[in-house]
PASEBA-137713 format. One record per residue: residue number from 1; residue in one letter; x, y, z negated of N, C-alpha, C in turn. Coordinates in pm, 1 decimal, decimal comma. Last residue first. Example, Ala and Ser with C-alpha at 12.3 -4.5 7.8 and 13.67 -1.06 7.14 Angstrom:
// residues 2
(dodo 2; S; (1285,0; -225,0; -708,0); (1367,0; -106,0; -714,0); (1290,0; 3,0; -787,0));
(dodo 1; A; (1319,0; -569,0; -780,0); (1230,0; -450,0; -780,0); (1320,0; -330,0; -780,0));
This chain:
// residues 168
(dodo 168; X; (-14642,7; 4340,1; 20863,0); (-14552,7; 4418,6; 20949,2); (-14574,3; 4384,7; 21094,7));
(dodo 167; X; (-14780,5; 4188,8; 20684,8); (-14858,8; 4282,2; 20766,7); (-14772,4; 4368,2; 20857,3));
(dodo 166; X; (-14599,7; 4048,9; 20539,6); (-14679,6; 3973,4; 20635,3); (-14767,9; 4063,0; 20722,1));
(dodo 165; X; (-14489,4; 4252,6; 20376,6); (-14405,1; 4178,9; 20471,0); (-14487,4; 4107,6; 20577,5));
(dodo 164; X; (-14716,3; 4332,9; 20223,6); (-14647,2; 4428,4; 20312,0); (-14564,1; 4353,9; 20418,2));
(dodo 163; X; (-14773,4; 4096,9; 20084,8); (-14874,6; 4159,1; 20172,6); (-14807,7; 4251,9; 20271,8));
(dodo 162; X; (-14534,1; 4068,9; 19940,8); (-14574,7; 3965,0; 20036,5); (-14674,8; 4023,1; 20135,5));
(dodo 161; X; (-14550,5; 4299,5; 19779,9); (-14441,1; 4286,2; 19875,8); (-14474,2; 4181,2; 19981,0));
(dodo 160; X; (-14771,2; 4243,3; 19622,1); (-14775,5; 4359,4; 19712,8); (-14667,9; 4349,9; 19818,2));
(dodo 159; X; (-14661,4; 4026,9; 19485,6); (-14779,9; 4006,3; 19569,3); (-14791,2; 4120,8; 19668,3));
(dodo 158; X; (-14458,7; 4157,4; 19344,8); (-14421,7; 4064,6; 19451,9); (-14540,8; 4029,9; 19540,7));
(dodo 157; X; (-14603,0; 4298,5; 19153,2); (-14524,4; 4373,1; 19253,3); (-14489,8; 4283,0; 19372,2));
(dodo 156; X; (-14691,8; 4081,6; 19005,1); (-14789,3; 4170,7; 19070,6); (-14722,3; 4252,0; 19181,0));
(dodo 155; X; (-14445,9; 3966,6; 18914,8); (-14535,9; 3891,9; 19003,3); (-14640,8; 3980,1; 19071,6));
(dodo 154; X; (-14255,1; 4065,0; 18740,8); (-14262,5; 4122,6; 18875,8); (-14368,2; 4059,1; 18965,4));
(dodo 153; X; (-14261,2; 3939,7; 18491,2); (-14263,3; 4085,9; 18496,5); (-14286,4; 4142,3; 18636,3));
(dodo 152; X; (-14239,2; 3666,2; 18527,2); (-14359,3; 3719,5; 18462,0); (-14371,9; 3870,4; 18476,8));
(dodo 151; X; (-14099,1; 3636,0; 18860,5); (-14097,7; 3616,1; 18715,6); (-14222,7; 3680,9; 18656,7));
(dodo 150; X; (-13966,1; 3524,1; 19167,3); (-14083,6; 3565,0; 19091,7); (-14058,2; 3540,2; 18943,0));
(dodo 149; X; (-13774,0; 3612,1; 19434,1); (-13766,9; 3553,5; 19299,6); (-13879,4; 3611,6; 19215,1));
(dodo 148; X; (-13803,6; 3539,7; 19768,6); (-13847,4; 3631,6; 19663,8); (-13848,5; 3558,4; 19529,8));
(dodo 147; X; (-13635,2; 3522,2; 20063,1); (-13652,5; 3451,3; 19935,8); (-13685,3; 3553,6; 19827,4));
(dodo 146; X; (-13699,4; 3496,6; 20389,4); (-13696,0; 3598,5; 20285,1); (-13730,1; 3526,2; 20156,1));
(dodo 145; X; (-13535,9; 3334,9; 20647,9); (-13610,2; 3317,8; 20523,1); (-13588,3; 3438,6; 20433,2));
(dodo 144; X; (-13370,7; 3333,5; 20866,5); (-13509,3; 3376,7; 20887,1); (-13597,6; 3357,4; 20763,4));
(dodo 143; X; (-13128,1; 3227,1; 20789,0); (-13134,4; 3370,3; 20819,3); (-13276,8; 3422,1; 20831,8));
(dodo 142; X; (-13133,9; 2995,5; 20515,5); (-13164,8; 3027,5; 20655,5); (-13173,0; 3178,9; 20673,4));
(dodo 141; X; (-13107,1; 2924,0; 20254,5); (-12996,4; 2999,2; 20314,0); (-13019,7; 3034,5; 20461,3));
(dodo 140; X; (-13323,4; 2768,4; 20186,7); (-13318,5; 2905,8; 20134,4); (-13206,8; 2988,8; 20196,1));
(dodo 139; X; (-13259,6; 2524,0; 20318,8); (-13378,5; 2601,3; 20355,2); (-13364,2; 2746,9; 20310,9));
(dodo 138; X; (-13027,3; 2442,6; 20192,4); (-13029,2; 2451,3; 20339,6); (-13147,4; 2536,7; 20386,6));
(dodo 137; X; (-13111,1; 2426,5; 19928,6); (-13016,0; 2531,4; 19967,9); (-13014,1; 2551,0; 20119,3));
(dodo 136; X; (-13266,3; 2195,8; 19933,9); (-13330,7; 2324,6; 19908,8); (-13240,7; 2439,9; 19952,0));
(dodo 135; X; (-13065,8; 2002,0; 19991,1); (-13189,3; 2009,5; 20069,0); (-13253,2; 2148,1; 20055,4));
(dodo 134; X; (-12865,1; 2048,2; 19787,3); (-12837,9; 2068,9; 19930,1); (-12963,8; 2081,9; 20016,0));
(dodo 133; X; (-12969,9; 2241,6; 19506,0); (-12965,1; 2109,8; 19570,1); (-12945,7; 2131,3; 19719,5));
(dodo 132; X; (-13058,1; 2407,8; 19241,2); (-12940,9; 2402,3; 19327,8); (-12928,8; 2259,3; 19380,9));
(dodo 131; X; (-13388,4; 2529,4; 19226,0); (-13291,8; 2425,4; 19189,7); (-13177,6; 2429,9; 19290,4));
(dodo 130; X; (-13693,6; 2612,3; 19233,5); (-13572,3; 2681,4; 19190,6); (-13475,2; 2576,5; 19138,5));
(dodo 129; X; (-13884,2; 2509,0; 19513,8); (-13835,9; 2482,5; 19377,9); (-13705,3; 2557,2; 19352,7));
(dodo 128; X; (-14073,6; 2738,4; 19696,3); (-13964,1; 2641,5; 19695,9); (-13909,0; 2631,1; 19554,1));
(dodo 127; X; (-14369,6; 2817,8; 19861,9); (-14300,1; 2812,2; 19734,1); (-14191,5; 2707,4; 19748,3));
(dodo 126; X; (-14456,8; 3027,2; 20146,8); (-14444,7; 2905,6; 20068,1); (-14377,5; 2927,2; 19934,9));
(dodo 125; X; (-14560,7; 3116,8; 20455,7); (-14560,5; 3163,4; 20317,3); (-14558,6; 3038,5; 20231,0));
(dodo 124; X; (-14448,2; 3169,4; 20782,8); (-14467,7; 3073,4; 20674,2); (-14465,2; 3149,3; 20542,2));
(dodo 123; X; (-14558,2; 3263,8; 21112,6); (-14501,2; 3294,9; 20981,1); (-14537,9; 3188,6; 20878,3));
(dodo 122; X; (-14478,8; 3098,1; 21411,6); (-14582,2; 3121,9; 21310,7); (-14516,2; 3155,2; 21177,2));
(dodo 121; X; (-14278,0; 3019,9; 21572,7); (-14308,5; 3163,0; 21572,7); (-14413,6; 3198,7; 21468,5));
(dodo 120; X; (-14073,1; 2770,9; 21400,4); (-14177,9; 2816,3; 21491,6); (-14196,0; 2968,1; 21482,7));
(dodo 119; X; (-13900,0; 2688,2; 21206,8); (-13842,3; 2728,1; 21335,9); (-13945,9; 2786,7; 21431,6));
(dodo 118; X; (-14070,5; 2609,7; 21005,8); (-13982,0; 2723,7; 20980,0); (-13919,2; 2775,7; 21109,0));
(dodo 117; X; (-14182,8; 2385,6; 21135,2); (-14266,7; 2501,4; 21099,7); (-14180,8; 2625,4; 21076,6));
(dodo 116; X; (-13957,1; 2221,1; 21150,4); (-14025,4; 2263,1; 21272,9); (-14112,4; 2385,9; 21246,2));
(dodo 115; X; (-13907,1; 2179,7; 20878,3); (-13809,8; 2252,1; 20961,3); (-13872,5; 2301,9; 21090,5));
(dodo 114; X; (-14140,1; 2033,9; 20815,6); (-14108,1; 2158,9; 20744,2); (-14012,4; 2241,7; 20828,2));
(dodo 113; X; (-14106,7; 1814,2; 20984,5); (-14219,0; 1905,0; 21007,4); (-14198,5; 2038,1; 20934,3));
(dodo 112; X; (-13883,2; 1695,4; 20865,8); (-13873,8; 1742,0; 21004,8); (-13986,3; 1840,1; 21036,3));
(dodo 111; X; (-13994,1; 1627,2; 20619,8); (-13887,2; 1728,4; 20623,4); (-13867,4; 1781,5; 20765,4));
(dodo 110; X; (-14171,6; 1428,0; 20711,8); (-14222,7; 1548,1; 20644,7); (-14118,8; 1659,6; 20648,3));
(dodo 109; X; (-13992,3; 1236,0; 20807,5); (-14086,6; 1300,3; 20899,6); (-14142,1; 1429,4; 20839,6));
(dodo 108; X; (-13846,0; 1168,3; 20564,5); (-13782,1; 1218,6; 20685,7); (-13877,1; 1294,8; 20777,2));
(dodo 107; X; (-13841,0; 1182,6; 20254,9); (-13953,3; 1179,7; 20350,2); (-13909,8; 1244,6; 20481,3));
(dodo 106; X; (-13673,0; 1211,5; 20043,3); (-13657,8; 1089,9; 20125,2); (-13763,9; 1078,9; 20234,5));
(dodo 105; X; (-13753,2; 1447,4; 19915,8); (-13618,0; 1439,9; 19972,6); (-13594,9; 1317,4; 20061,3));
(dodo 104; X; (-13986,1; 1509,8; 19784,4); (-13995,3; 1472,3; 19925,4); (-13859,4; 1452,9; 19992,0));
(dodo 103; X; (-13918,0; 1595,5; 19531,0); (-13983,4; 1464,8; 19546,1); (-13983,4; 1418,0; 19690,0));
(dodo 102; X; (-13815,9; 1853,3; 19529,4); (-13722,4; 1740,6; 19536,4); (-13790,5; 1606,9; 19563,9));
(dodo 101; X; (-14007,8; 2084,1; 19726,1); (-13929,3; 2047,2; 19608,2); (-13839,1; 1928,6; 19633,5));
(dodo 100; X; (-14231,3; 2322,2; 19823,0); (-14121,4; 2240,7; 19873,1); (-14032,6; 2211,8; 19752,2));
(dodo 99; X; (-14576,8; 2317,4; 19737,2); (-14441,8; 2364,7; 19713,3); (-14343,8; 2269,6; 19780,4));
(dodo 98; X; (-14680,4; 2493,2; 19978,0); (-14677,3; 2512,4; 19832,5); (-14681,8; 2376,9; 19764,1));
(dodo 97; X; (-14689,2; 2650,2; 20259,8); (-14615,5; 2535,7; 20205,6); (-14598,6; 2558,5; 20055,8));
(dodo 96; X; (-14888,5; 2762,3; 20527,3); (-14867,3; 2761,9; 20382,8); (-14791,8; 2634,8; 20344,8));
(dodo 95; X; (-14879,3; 2970,4; 20812,5); (-14863,4; 2836,5; 20756,4); (-14827,7; 2849,8; 20607,9));
(dodo 94; X; (-15093,2; 3176,7; 21006,5); (-15003,3; 3162,4; 20891,5); (-15000,5; 3017,1; 20847,1));
(dodo 93; X; (-15238,8; 3158,6; 21240,2); (-15182,5; 3288,7; 21203,6); (-15079,9; 3279,5; 21091,0));
(dodo 92; X; (-15163,2; 2876,8; 21454,6); (-15243,0; 2945,3; 21352,5); (-15175,0; 3078,8; 21322,1));
(dodo 91; X; (-15042,4; 2649,9; 21581,0); (-15116,8; 2751,6; 21655,7); (-15216,8; 2819,0; 21561,8));
(dodo 90; X; (-14937,0; 2440,7; 21455,4); (-14862,9; 2565,5; 21441,7); (-14928,9; 2679,9; 21518,7));
(dodo 89; X; (-15023,4; 2158,4; 21313,9); (-15088,6; 2267,5; 21386,3); (-15015,5; 2399,0; 21357,8));
(dodo 88; X; (-14865,0; 2000,0; 21140,8); (-14856,7; 1981,6; 21286,4); (-14916,5; 2097,3; 21364,5));
(dodo 87; X; (-14893,7; 2006,6; 20868,3); (-14796,5; 2099,2; 20928,9); (-14790,2; 2089,9; 21081,4));
(dodo 86; X; (-15066,7; 1809,1; 20794,6); (-15101,8; 1946,8; 20758,9); (-15011,6; 2049,2; 20827,0));
(dodo 85; X; (-14933,1; 1575,3; 20870,0); (-15049,2; 1620,0; 20947,4); (-15085,7; 1765,1; 20919,0));
(dodo 84; X; (-14736,7; 1566,0; 20664,2); (-14698,8; 1576,2; 20805,7); (-14815,0; 1631,4; 20887,4));
(dodo 83; X; (-14902,5; 1540,5; 20432,2); (-14807,6; 1650,1; 20449,7); (-14769,8; 1673,1; 20595,1));
(dodo 82; X; (-15045,6; 1300,5; 20483,3); (-15115,3; 1428,0; 20460,7); (-15022,1; 1545,7; 20486,7));
(dodo 81; X; (-14798,1; 1134,6; 20545,4); (-14927,5; 1133,4; 20614,3); (-14994,6; 1270,0; 20600,4));
(dodo 80; X; (-14573,2; 1176,5; 20396,2); (-14553,9; 1135,0; 20534,4); (-14685,1; 1127,4; 20612,8));
(dodo 79; X; (-14678,3; 1233,8; 20146,4); (-14599,6; 1337,0; 20216,0); (-14593,5; 1305,5; 20365,6));
(dodo 78; X; (-14798,5; 983,8; 20086,6); (-14882,2; 1103,0; 20108,1); (-14807,2; 1218,5; 20174,4));
(dodo 77; X; (-14557,6; 811,4; 20071,0); (-14656,3; 798,6; 20177,2); (-14746,4; 922,2; 20194,0));
(dodo 76; X; (-14391,4; 840,0; 19843,1); (-14359,3; 911,6; 19966,5); (-14472,8; 913,3; 20069,1));
(dodo 75; X; (-14417,6; 896,1; 19506,9); (-14474,9; 817,7; 19615,9); (-14459,3; 896,9; 19744,4));
(dodo 74; X; (-14248,9; 857,3; 19190,2); (-14287,9; 934,9; 19307,8); (-14333,1; 841,7; 19418,8));
(dodo 73; X; (-14235,7; 883,5; 18837,4); (-14256,9; 797,2; 18952,7); (-14301,8; 883,9; 19069,3));
(dodo 72; X; (-14173,5; 1080,9; 18662,7); (-14129,8; 945,7; 18627,9); (-14150,1; 846,4; 18741,0));
(dodo 71; X; (-14054,1; 1402,0; 18664,1); (-14132,3; 1306,3; 18742,1); (-14082,9; 1166,3; 18707,9));
(dodo 70; X; (-14006,8; 1520,5; 18322,9); (-13976,9; 1513,6; 18466,1); (-14071,7; 1415,5; 18534,7));
(dodo 69; X; (-14084,5; 1523,2; 18058,0); (-13990,8; 1625,8; 18102,9); (-13968,1; 1626,6; 18254,0));
(dodo 68; X; (-14286,2; 1326,2; 18035,5); (-14283,8; 1441,7; 17945,1); (-14197,0; 1555,0; 17998,5));
(dodo 67; X; (-14377,6; 1253,9; 18375,9); (-14342,9; 1213,7; 18241,7); (-14342,5; 1337,6; 18154,1));
(dodo 66; X; (-14616,6; 1247,0; 18636,0); (-14529,3; 1325,5; 18549,2); (-14505,2; 1255,0; 18417,2));
(dodo 65; X; (-14613,1; 1100,0; 18946,3); (-14668,0; 1091,6; 18811,5); (-14567,5; 1157,0; 18718,3));
(dodo 64; X; (-14674,6; 1206,7; 19286,5); (-14590,6; 1182,5; 19170,7); (-14668,9; 1174,0; 19042,0));
(dodo 63; X; (-14856,7; 1215,9; 19489,5); (-14715,0; 1213,2; 19526,9); (-14623,1; 1189,5; 19408,1));
(dodo 62; X; (-15166,9; 1113,3; 19589,8); (-15080,6; 1122,2; 19471,3); (-14935,0; 1111,8; 19514,6));
(dodo 61; X; (-15349,0; 1065,0; 19785,9); (-15275,4; 1191,5; 19792,2); (-15190,2; 1216,7; 19668,5));
(dodo 60; X; (-15446,9; 811,8; 19734,2); (-15413,1; 845,3; 19872,8); (-15336,0; 976,5; 19883,6));
(dodo 59; X; (-15521,7; 788,5; 19467,7); (-15391,7; 735,1; 19507,1); (-15352,0; 771,0; 19649,5));
(dodo 58; X; (-15680,7; 1109,7; 19421,4); (-15673,6; 964,7; 19406,3); (-15538,8; 917,2; 19458,5));
(dodo 57; X; (-15871,9; 1374,3; 19424,3); (-15748,2; 1332,3; 19358,6); (-15755,0; 1181,8; 19338,4));
(dodo 56; X; (-15998,9; 1579,1; 19688,6); (-16007,8; 1465,6; 19598,4); (-15870,8; 1435,9; 19538,6));
(dodo 55; X; (-16132,3; 1845,4; 19795,7); (-15997,7; 1810,4; 19748,6); (-16007,6; 1701,6; 19642,3));
(dodo 54; X; (-16299,9; 1937,2; 20079,2); (-16310,4; 1858,2; 19956,3); (-16169,3; 1815,7; 19917,7));
(dodo 53; X; (-16191,6; 2079,4; 20291,0); (-16299,8; 2140,9; 20212,4); (-16315,6; 2069,9; 20078,1));
(dodo 52; X; (-15864,7; 2125,6; 20395,4); (-15962,1; 2028,5; 20344,8); (-16065,7; 2099,6; 20258,5));
(dodo 51; X; (-15670,0; 2304,9; 20465,8); (-15799,7; 2318,7; 20530,1); (-15903,0; 2215,1; 20485,8));
(dodo 50; X; (-15439,2; 2229,4; 20334,5); (-15500,7; 2357,4; 20298,1); (-15640,4; 2373,7; 20356,0));
(dodo 49; X; (-15421,6; 1904,2; 20217,8); (-15419,8; 1987,2; 20337,3); (-15495,8; 2114,6; 20303,4));
(dodo 48; X; (-15254,5; 1832,2; 19912,5); (-15379,0; 1859,1; 19984,0); (-15348,8; 1935,4; 20112,3));
(dodo 47; X; (-15110,0; 1616,0; 19673,4); (-15091,7; 1701,1; 19790,4); (-15225,5; 1710,9; 19864,3));
(dodo 46; X; (-15059,7; 1604,9; 19319,4); (-15137,7; 1567,0; 19436,9); (-15110,2; 1665,5; 19549,6));
(dodo 45; X; (-14920,6; 1468,6; 19040,8); (-14903,8; 1575,8; 19138,6); (-14966,3; 1525,0; 19267,3));
(dodo 44; X; (-15076,4; 1393,1; 18726,7); (-15024,3; 1355,6; 18856,7); (-15004,5; 1479,9; 18940,4));
(dodo 43; X; (-15034,4; 1327,2; 18380,4); (-15070,9; 1417,9; 18488,6); (-15008,7; 1365,4; 18616,7));
(dodo 42; X; (-15160,8; 1078,0; 18150,2); (-15060,3; 1137,3; 18237,7); (-15120,3; 1238,0; 18334,9));
(dodo 41; X; (-15364,1; 963,6; 17998,1); (-15236,4; 994,4; 17933,7); (-15141,8; 1078,4; 18018,6));
(dodo 40; X; (-15589,7; 918,4; 18151,5); (-15606,9; 972,7; 18016,1); (-15475,6; 1020,0; 17953,4));
(dodo 39; X; (-15470,4; 1027,2; 18473,7); (-15542,5; 933,7; 18388,9); (-15546,6; 993,9; 18248,2));
(dodo 38; X; (-15428,9; 1276,0; 18593,8); (-15426,5; 1152,8; 18673,2); (-15501,5; 1041,4; 18599,7));
(dodo 37; X; (-15487,8; 1620,2; 18608,9); (-15503,6; 1496,9; 18532,3); (-15506,4; 1378,1; 18627,3));
(dodo 36; X; (-15246,6; 1786,5; 18824,3); (-15379,0; 1768,2; 18766,8); (-15383,3; 1638,1; 18687,3));
(dodo 35; X; (-15067,0; 2002,1; 19009,8); (-15051,1; 1909,8; 18897,9); (-15184,5; 1905,2; 18824,3));
(dodo 34; X; (-15072,8; 2026,9; 19363,9); (-15129,6; 2065,9; 19234,8); (-15100,4; 1958,5; 19131,7));
(dodo 33; X; (-14972,4; 2164,9; 19671,3); (-14957,7; 2058,3; 19572,0); (-15008,0; 2113,0; 19439,1));
(dodo 32; X; (-15086,2; 2226,6; 20001,5); (-15075,6; 2270,3; 19862,6); (-15046,4; 2147,2; 19778,5));
(dodo 31; X; (-14998,6; 2293,9; 20345,6); (-15030,9; 2207,3; 20232,8); (-15016,5; 2280,8; 20100,2));
(dodo 30; X; (-15120,4; 2398,8; 20672,9); (-15019,6; 2375,6; 20570,1); (-15073,1; 2291,5; 20455,9));
(dodo 29; X; (-15275,4; 2680,1; 20831,7); (-15248,0; 2537,1; 20822,6); (-15142,9; 2521,5; 20714,0));
(dodo 28; X; (-15524,0; 2930,8; 20908,2); (-15417,9; 2873,3; 20825,0); (-15396,6; 2726,6; 20857,6));
(dodo 27; X; (-15625,3; 3240,4; 21057,0); (-15629,1; 3094,8; 21048,5); (-15506,3; 3043,2; 20975,5));
(dodo 26; X; (-15713,0; 3545,4; 20873,8); (-15665,3; 3465,6; 20985,8); (-15680,1; 3316,6; 20962,7));
(dodo 25; X; (-15775,5; 3696,9; 20652,7); (-15881,7; 3672,9; 20751,2); (-15839,7; 3581,8; 20865,4));
(dodo 24; X; (-15712,4; 3679,1; 20311,5); (-15655,3; 3661,1; 20444,3); (-15765,6; 3623,8; 20542,7));
(dodo 23; X; (-15773,4; 3684,4; 20046,9); (-15803,2; 3805,1; 20123,8); (-15753,1; 3797,9; 20267,8));
(dodo 22; X; (-15689,9; 3438,6; 19955,7); (-15829,4; 3477,3; 19929,9); (-15870,2; 3602,1; 20007,7));
(dodo 21; X; (-15416,3; 3433,0; 20009,2); (-15507,8; 3357,2; 20095,2); (-15652,0; 3404,9; 20077,6));
(dodo 20; X; (-15319,8; 3586,8; 19792,6); (-15300,2; 3631,3; 19930,7); (-15401,5; 3563,6; 20022,8));
(dodo 19; X; (-15394,3; 3426,2; 19576,1); (-15449,1; 3561,1; 19588,1); (-15434,1; 3612,9; 19731,0));
(dodo 18; X; (-15238,9; 3195,9; 19632,2); (-15385,0; 3186,5; 19624,7); (-15449,7; 3324,0; 19641,2));
(dodo 17; X; (-14978,7; 3307,0; 19614,7); (-15027,2; 3250,4; 19741,2); (-15179,4; 3243,1; 19741,6));
(dodo 16; X; (-14979,4; 3379,5; 19343,7); (-14957,0; 3481,8; 19446,6); (-15009,7; 3431,8; 19580,9));
(dodo 15; X; (-15007,7; 3126,3; 19231,3); (-15114,8; 3224,7; 19213,8); (-15101,2; 3337,2; 19315,8));
(dodo 14; X; (-14763,3; 3012,4; 19282,9); (-14881,3; 2960,5; 19353,4); (-14998,7; 3056,5; 19341,5));
(dodo 13; X; (-14613,7; 3181,0; 19104,3); (-14580,7; 3167,3; 19246,9); (-14702,2; 3119,7; 19327,3));
(dodo 12; X; (-14633,3; 3218,3; 18827,0); (-14733,0; 3276,9; 18914,8); (-14705,4; 3266,7; 19063,4));
(dodo 11; X; (-14479,9; 3084,9; 18646,6); (-14465,1; 3231,8; 18649,1); (-14561,3; 3298,5; 18746,9));
(dodo 10; X; (-14458,5; 2803,6; 18616,0); (-14568,0; 2876,3; 18552,3); (-14549,7; 3028,1; 18547,2));
(dodo 9; X; (-14104,6; 2759,6; 18636,7); (-14240,6; 2706,6; 18639,3); (-14336,1; 2799,9; 18566,2));
(dodo 8; X; (-13903,9; 3021,1; 18790,2); (-13930,0; 2917,9; 18690,1); (-14075,3; 2871,6; 18700,7));
(dodo 7; X; (-13884,5; 3062,6; 19150,7); (-13881,4; 3108,5; 19011,8); (-13909,9; 2992,0; 18919,5));
(dodo 6; X; (-13979,5; 3174,2; 19477,6); (-13912,7; 3082,4; 19387,4); (-13911,9; 3143,4; 19248,0));
(dodo 5; X; (-14129,1; 3186,7; 19795,1); (-14129,0; 3232,7; 19657,5); (-14059,6; 3128,4; 19572,2));
(dodo 4; X; (-14048,3; 3269,1; 20122,5); (-14053,6; 3164,0; 20021,7); (-14040,8; 3226,1; 19884,1));
(dodo 3; X; (-14145,2; 3351,3; 20437,1); (-14134,6; 3405,3; 20301,9); (-14150,2; 3290,4; 20204,5));
(dodo 2; X; (-14043,5; 3396,3; 20756,4); (-14068,6; 3292,0; 20658,1); (-14043,1; 3350,0; 20519,1));
(dodo 1; X; (-14150,0; 3530,1; 21060,3); (-14094,1; 3554,5; 20929,4); (-14136,7; 3442,3; 20835,2));
């Protein structure tokens, strides 16, 4: 089963995943992305392997620099290295993908690993950007994807639903 959370920014999609993981006793693989300070003026988006004990923020895992309204610069190499490697181990209890979006649209190997993970027998819990785009639509329209729309009013209920779905 593949469960993908979607919704507007800052409604709690990643928080649902973090809360689920904090009580999860099984093995994990996958990736997280976080928007954090990059320099004095800008925020960066960084990718991390979920199993990394130390989560550094530097140019090796920087996938994008944020402008005021959108990504002003993107970098594919961290998707093709950290992202690809984080998804190779499918012999786990659960794979995490937080977040699948538009920045990786040109990252062929990373997108192949996302599809491979979704095709595997290992369940996936992830976040996918809320946007009408062929890349994202191809993923959300899969028969094996349960797409949960998260908002400020239902996020606690949706955490319970994720727990129920993954414990079936």
